Phi, psi and omega in degrees: 000144178254125179244164181231188182305316183298319179298314180300309184297323178299313179294313181304306184293330182275345185239328186261108184243006184297148177305130181096352181299323179296320178290324177297314179296321177297321176298314180299320181297326182269353179265187176266015184307318185277352179243345183291153172282167175274339178201173180278328182208003182259248183275141177048047180274058180213163179301127183087002182296327182294315180292323178297314178299318181299318179290322176300318179294320176303311182297319178295315182295317178300315178299314182294322177294314179298319180293321182288319189250355177076199187294342180258031183301331182288353171288338183262314182219134177285157177299326178297316179299316179299316180294315180301309184296318185278312183293334189241009183297331181254030177301338178299345182270002173292132181057035184252331182245149172223158178278143178213184179231145176225149174272127178228152181267125176229123180054039177079002181242141175279129177229149178273124181239144175283134179223166172259141176231157178280140174215092187283117176273327183229090181286091187231011184096195183251278181300321181294329176291320177299316179298315181301312180295313181301317185290350174278353179241314183229156176273129178261149170287165178301315182293322176298314181298317180293318180299312180294318181302321185251023183293344181280346179057225182292350177277352181290132182297335177295324178294316180297333179275358176102002179290120183265008185292341180296323179296318177295320180299314181292328179290319185273333186230091182304332178300328181296314180290324180292324176293317179300311180300317180296321178296316179294316179299315179298315183296311188263340182255326187259340190242137178287129178280140177098000000 
């Protein structure tokens, strides 16, 4: 499903009431968050793809939490926590992509196509960068910070480098594994690649 800025803001305003949320939303409004892609060529690689992906992850995480804990799911996680973790897990992609052009062959002819390329302004990692940016606006709980930090799962370069802390994070903070699963489900089940 493809979602837009209005969908995101409606969820954000109805669920996130934490001190600093207004400044966070103002930051998002002045950034490229609502126009950026979610990736350069994989899932939601189109203008507005990042916000669409964020809402897809929110819907998946809410469904997964409700499915796991039943009708009393809010005893485990607040709606605000679910919204913060899912809607803002990829905040690291703000000011991360820029438009460029590449020559590609179509029907035997070379044509110039607009593409997105990475242009990192703040090389701070992925999940950890999202936590860093978020904490400059709102205070996160420990479990929220860990969930966002490790939402990439086995795709995280720290895992590829041999860091085993992700296993401990998933063991101690169930929200972290649930956010990762929701992110993967949204990426591979809900979103068109390319």
